N, C-alpha and C positions, 0 to 999 in steps of 0.2 A: 476493503483495503486494510482495515485494522488486523483482520485475521491473517492476511497475506504478510503483513509486517511482523506479526508474531511468528509466523512460519519462517520468515527470513532470519529472525533473531535465533530461532531454535536451530536452524541449519548452520549458523555461523556463530560458534561459541565465543569468538574474539570480539564480536560486536556487543557492547555493554548498553549503549543508549541509542535509540532511534527516535527522531523527532519529526513531527508533521506540523508545519505552520501554514495557516490559511490567511490569505490576503484580506485586508479590509477593503470594501468597495470604494473605488475611486483612488486608492493608494497603492496600486499594484505597479510592479516594475516588469511588465511583460511586453514591452514595446517590441522586443525582438520576436516574440511569438506572434504578436499581431502582424508584424511585417511578413513573416513566413506565411501565415494564413492568407494575407492579402496577395502575395505572389502566387500562391496555389490557386486561389479563386480567380485571379486574372488569367492564369494559364488555362484553367478548366472552362472558362467562359467561351473560348473559341474552339473547344474540342468536344467530341462526343465520345463518352467512355462506355464501352459495352462489356468489359471484362477486367478482372484484376490485373491482367498482364498489360492492358492498355493504360490502366491507371498508373502502374509502376513506370511505364515508359514516359508518360506525361510528367510525373513527379521528377524523374531524372533529368528531363529537359526544361524544368521550370526556371532554374537559376544556373545559367551556363558559366558565369564567372566563379561562383562558389556553389558547386553542386551539392545537393542534399545527400546525406548518407541514408540509404534505405535498407532497413533490416526486414527481410521477409520472415514471418512467423509461421510455424506449423502448429497443428493441433496439439502437439506435445508441449508447446510453450505456454498453454493456457491451463489454469487450475481452477477447479470449482470449490470455493471455500464456503458456499452457502450453508451446507449442513453443519460444518464445524462452527461457523458463526452463530448458528441457532443454539448450539450447545453452550455457548458462552454468554455472559451477561452484558452485552454491548448496549442494550436498551437503556441502561442507566447513564450512558454517556451522551450529553446534550449536543449531538453533531451539528444541529442547526445554529447553535450559539458559539461553539468552540472556536478558538483562534489558534491554539497551540496544544498539541497532544504529545506526551513524552512516554515512550515505552522503555522501561528500565529493568535490567536484570538485578535482582537483589544480590548484595555482596556476601551475605551470610552463607557460608558453605560453598562459595563459588569454585573452590579448588577441588571439590569432590566430583567424581564422575557421575554420581547420582544426581547432583544438582544440575550438571550440564545437560542431563537427559530429561530434566523435569520442566515442562512448559510453565507450570504454575509459579515458578520463581520470578516471573516477569510482572512488574507492577505497571499499571496504566494511570497516568496523571494528566490533568488538563487545566487550561486557563481559558476563560471566556473573553478576556481582553489582554493586550500586551502590557498594560499598566499594572495588572495584578501581579504582585510579587510571589505570592504563595500558589502552589498548585493544589488542585482538588484531586483526591485519589479515588479511583473507582475499582471495585472488586469485580473483574470480569470473569474470573474463574469461580463459578458458583460452587459452593461446597455441597449443594444438594445434587449436583451432577455426579452420577456414578461412573466408575471406570468403564462399565459396559456401555453406557450411553455414549461415551466419548469414542469408543471403538466401533460404532455402528456403521461407519462409512469408510470407503477406501481413502477418501480425501482427508478424513480425520486422522487416519493411521499414519499419514506421511509426516505429521508434525506433532501430534499429541501422543507421543510414545510414553506410556506410563509404566 
C-alpha cells in the first residue's frame, strides 16, 4: 500500500501530503461498514452464488432503499507493486506498531520540473501512537539502490522515473 501511495503522489504533482491513519482496537468508527457487511452477509445466507455475475446481482439487491454503488474492476485496474516495494527500504517502518504514516513531498526545489519527476523527494514519517507529537522519519529510498535496479521491472518504470 505504501508503494501505491508513493505512486499516486508521483502521478499527482499537486498532492503534497498523503496520510494513513490506523484505528486503535476498540476505538474505531466503522459502524457504517459493519452495517453494510451485515446486510451483505444476511442477503448471501439465502442465496447460492456460482459466478461473479450472480454475486453482483445479489449485491445490487441487498439494500433496495439505498442501493450500493458497485464498480466492476478489470485487470487493467490492478497494479503489481511487489517488485518496486522490494527495491525500497520499507522494512525499517514498523507496520505492526504504527498508527499514523505521513508521505510528504519535500518543499526544496518543488518548482523545478526535475523535482516533480523525482520520486526520492518524498519523505516518509510515522508515529506509533496518536499522543506522540513528533514524527519519526524513515529513509525508504535506499542510497545503495542503483538506477538500473529501479528500472528492472515494468511496474517500477511506471512510477520510478529517474
